[in-house]
N, C-alpha and C positions, 0 to 999 in steps of 0.2 A: 511893695512893703508886705512883709509876711505877718499874718495874723493868726493867732490861736485863740479859739473860743474856750473860755474856762467856765465850767458849770459851777453853780452855787455850792459851796462846801467842798470843792475839789482841792486837794492839796497842791501847794505851789510846786513841789518836786515833780508831780505828774504833769503839770502844765509845762514845766521846763523841759521834761523829756519829750513831750509832744513838739515843742518848738525846735529842739535840737534835731529831731527826726525830720521835721519838715524842711529845715534849713539844709540838712544833708541831702535830702531828696532833690531839692532845687539846685544844689551845687553852689550855694552862696559861700560856704566856708572854704571850699576848694578854690573858688575864684579869689577870695580874700587872701588866702595864702600865696597864690600865684602873683598877686599884685603887691605883695609886701616889699619886694625889691624890683628894681628896674631890670628888665630883660631885653637885651639887644635883639633887634629883628632877626639877625642871623641865627641867634640861639633859639629863638622861637620857631623858626623854620626847621632847624635841625631837630628840635624836640617833636614837632608835629610829624616830620618825615619818619622819625623813629617810631612814633606811636602808630602811624598808618602801616608801617612795615610788619607789625605784629599781626 
């Protein structure tokens, strides 16, 4: 579970920016997008091979 400490009087927008940055660094959003649709195992292997070839 990702947490962001908010100081007293800190604007909500700043706290949201911190949260988004933290989620991006942890790769949570990327993982969520990848899991949105089912990917066949053969497609996953093909994608990983293509990534490792770079």
